[in-house]
C-alpha positions as a Markdown table, in Angstrom:
| # | Residue | x | y | z |
|---|---|---|---|---|
| 1 | Met | 3.8 | 21.2 | -24.3 |
| 2 | Ile | 2.7 | 17.4 | -24.6 |
| 3 | Pro | 4.1 | 15.3 | -22.3 |
| 4 | Thr | 6.3 | 12.0 | -22.7 |
| 5 | Val | 5.4 | 8.8 | -21.2 |
| 6 | Asn | 8.0 | 7.5 | -18.9 |
| 7 | Asp | 9.3 | 3.9 | -19.4 |
| 8 | Ile | 9.4 | 2.8 | -16.1 |
| 9 | Leu | 6.5 | 1.5 | -15.9 |
| 10 | Ser | 7.1 | -1.1 | -19.0 |
| 11 | Thr | 10.5 | -2.5 | -17.2 |
| 12 | Glu | 10.3 | -5.5 | -15.7 |
| 13 | Ile | 10.6 | -5.3 | -12.0 |
| 14 | Glu | 12.5 | -8.0 | -9.8 |
| 15 | Ile | 11.6 | -8.5 | -6.2 |
| 16 | Glu | 14.5 | -9.8 | -4.7 |
| 17 | Thr | 14.0 | -11.4 | -0.2 |
| 18 | Gln | 16.2 | -10.4 | 2.0 |
| 19 | Pro | 17.9 | -12.3 | 4.6 |
| 20 | Ser | 16.1 | -12.6 | 7.7 |
| 21 | Leu | 19.7 | -11.0 | 10.3 |
| 22 | Asn | 19.2 | -9.9 | 13.9 |
| 23 | Tyr | 22.3 | -9.0 | 15.9 |
| 24 | Lys | 22.6 | -12.2 | 18.1 |
| 25 | Met | 21.5 | -11.4 | 22.0 |
| 26 | Phe | 22.9 | -13.5 | 24.5 |
| 27 | Phe | 20.3 | -13.3 | 27.7 |
| 28 | Asp | 22.7 | -14.7 | 30.4 |
| 29 | Lys | 25.4 | -12.3 | 29.6 |
| 30 | Lys | 23.8 | -9.4 | 28.7 |
| 31 | Asn | 25.5 | -8.5 | 25.5 |
| 32 | Val | 25.5 | -8.6 | 21.8 |
| 33 | Ile | 27.9 | -10.7 | 19.2 |
| 34 | Gly | 27.1 | -11.6 | 15.8 |
| 35 | Thr | 24.3 | -12.1 | 13.8 |
| 36 | Val | 21.8 | -15.0 | 13.5 |
| 37 | Asp | 19.3 | -15.7 | 10.6 |
| 38 | Glu | 16.2 | -17.8 | 10.4 |
| 39 | Leu | 14.7 | -19.9 | 12.6 |
| 40 | Glu | 17.1 | -18.6 | 15.4 |
| 41 | Ala | 16.5 | -14.8 | 14.7 |
| 42 | Met | 12.7 | -15.5 | 15.0 |
| 43 | Lys | 13.3 | -17.2 | 18.7 |
| 44 | Gln | 14.6 | -14.1 | 19.1 |
| 45 | Val | 11.9 | -11.6 | 17.7 |
| 46 | Val | 9.1 | -13.8 | 19.0 |
| 47 | Phe | 10.8 | -13.2 | 22.5 |
| 48 | Lys | 11.4 | -9.1 | 21.6 |
| 49 | Ile | 7.8 | -8.8 | 20.7 |
| 50 | Leu | 6.0 | -10.9 | 23.7 |
| 51 | Asn | 8.6 | -8.6 | 26.1 |
| 52 | Thr | 7.5 | -5.4 | 24.3 |
| 53 | Glu | 4.4 | -3.5 | 25.3 |
| 54 | Arg | 2.6 | -2.1 | 22.4 |
| 55 | Phe | 2.3 | 1.6 | 22.5 |
| 56 | His | 4.3 | 2.5 | 25.4 |
| 57 | Tyr | 7.4 | 2.9 | 23.6 |
| 58 | Leu | 7.9 | 5.4 | 20.4 |
| 59 | Ile | 10.5 | 4.2 | 18.5 |
| 60 | Tyr | 8.3 | 1.4 | 17.9 |
| 61 | Ser | 5.4 | 1.4 | 15.5 |
| 62 | Gln | 1.7 | 0.4 | 17.1 |
| 63 | Asn | 1.2 | -2.8 | 15.4 |
| 64 | Tyr | 4.4 | -4.1 | 17.5 |
| 65 | Gly | 4.2 | -5.5 | 21.3 |
| 66 | Ile | 1.9 | -6.5 | 22.8 |
| 67 | Glu | -0.8 | -5.5 | 25.1 |
| 68 | Leu | -0.5 | -7.3 | 28.9 |
| 69 | Asn | -1.4 | -4.3 | 31.3 |
| 70 | Asp | -4.6 | -4.2 | 31.1 |
| 71 | Leu | -4.9 | -7.9 | 32.1 |
| 72 | Phe | -4.0 | -7.2 | 36.0 |
| 73 | Gly | -6.8 | -8.0 | 38.4 |
| 74 | Glu | -9.0 | -10.0 | 36.0 |
| 75 | Pro | -10.2 | -13.3 | 36.4 |
| 76 | Leu | -7.8 | -16.7 | 35.2 |
| 77 | Ser | -10.8 | -17.7 | 32.6 |
| 78 | Phe | -10.5 | -14.1 | 31.1 |
| 79 | Val | -6.4 | -13.9 | 31.1 |
| 80 | Cys | -6.1 | -17.5 | 29.4 |
| 81 | Ala | -8.8 | -16.4 | 26.7 |
| 82 | Glu | -7.2 | -13.1 | 26.1 |
| 83 | Leu | -3.8 | -14.4 | 26.3 |
| 84 | Glu | -4.4 | -16.4 | 23.3 |
| 85 | Asp | -5.7 | -13.9 | 21.3 |
| 86 | Arg | -3.4 | -11.2 | 22.2 |
| 87 | Ile | -0.1 | -13.1 | 21.7 |
| 88 | Thr | -1.3 | -14.2 | 17.9 |
| 89 | Glu | -2.7 | -10.8 | 17.4 |
| 90 | Ala | 1.1 | -9.3 | 18.0 |
| 91 | Leu | 3.0 | -12.2 | 16.2 |
| 92 | Val | 1.4 | -12.5 | 13.0 |
| 93 | Gln | 2.2 | -8.9 | 12.2 |
| 94 | Asp | 5.6 | -10.0 | 11.5 |
| 95 | Asp | 5.1 | -11.4 | 8.0 |
| 96 | Arg | 7.3 | -14.0 | 8.3 |
| 97 | Ile | 4.9 | -15.3 | 10.8 |
| 98 | Glu | 2.5 | -17.4 | 9.6 |
| 99 | Ser | 0.6 | -18.7 | 12.5 |
| 100 | Val | 0.6 | -19.5 | 16.2 |
| 101 | Ser | -1.4 | -22.7 | 17.4 |
| 102 | Asp | -1.4 | -25.5 | 20.5 |
| 103 | Phe | -2.1 | -23.1 | 23.5 |
| 104 | Asp | -1.6 | -24.6 | 27.0 |
| 105 | Phe | -2.1 | -22.4 | 29.9 |
| 106 | Val | -0.7 | -23.7 | 33.5 |
| 107 | Ser | -1.3 | -21.1 | 36.4 |
| 108 | Glu | 0.9 | -22.9 | 39.1 |
| 109 | Lys | 0.3 | -19.4 | 41.6 |
| 110 | Lys | -2.0 | -17.3 | 42.2 |
| 111 | Gly | -1.9 | -14.2 | 39.8 |
| 112 | Glu | 0.4 | -16.3 | 37.3 |
| 113 | Val | 0.0 | -18.3 | 34.3 |
| 114 | Leu | 2.1 | -19.5 | 32.1 |
| 115 | Ala | 1.6 | -19.3 | 28.2 |
| 116 | Thr | 3.8 | -21.9 | 25.9 |
| 117 | Phe | 2.5 | -22.4 | 22.3 |
| 118 | Thr | 3.6 | -23.2 | 18.8 |
| 119 | Val | 5.0 | -20.9 | 16.2 |
| 120 | His | 4.9 | -21.7 | 12.3 |
| 121 | Thr | 7.1 | -19.4 | 10.4 |
| 122 | Ile | 8.3 | -19.5 | 6.9 |
| 123 | Phe | 11.4 | -21.3 | 8.8 |
| 124 | Gly | 10.0 | -23.7 | 10.4 |
| 125 | Glu | 8.1 | -23.7 | 13.9 |
| 126 | Leu | 9.2 | -23.0 | 17.0 |
| 127 | Glu | 7.7 | -23.9 | 20.6 |
| 128 | Ser | 7.5 | -20.6 | 23.1 |
| 129 | Glu | 6.7 | -19.6 | 26.0 |
| 130 | Arg | 5.1 | -16.5 | 28.0 |
| 131 | Arg | 4.6 | -16.2 | 31.8 |
| 132 | Val | 2.0 | -13.4 | 32.9 |
| 133 | Asn | 1.5 | -12.0 | 35.9 |
| 134 | Phe | -2.5 | -10.5 | 36.5 |
């Protein structure tokens, strides 16, 4: 038998971008109603990534979340340097996030640091923060 050529290799493929819809979460009321898109959705994506411990939940891939548990007991200088790398690494796993910049660290009480930063997405920039106990 002589194999036949399949025409699928010569057909044009059109790539269609899907919307970035997320369910709208109301953290103060602890409920979910409706959907959000684009920059508003990215705010929730950043929040969820930075509040999910990496490798802890089987439902998420190994690329989702941030590793913070091993920072406990470390000195502030080490925590700040690591936080910048870990936040950036965690967020750029999402293909809608281009980069993270403008980090600022404030430690007002012992064992706690507040990191503020700018997230550059394909929809625009957003300011975010993450408080970490160490």
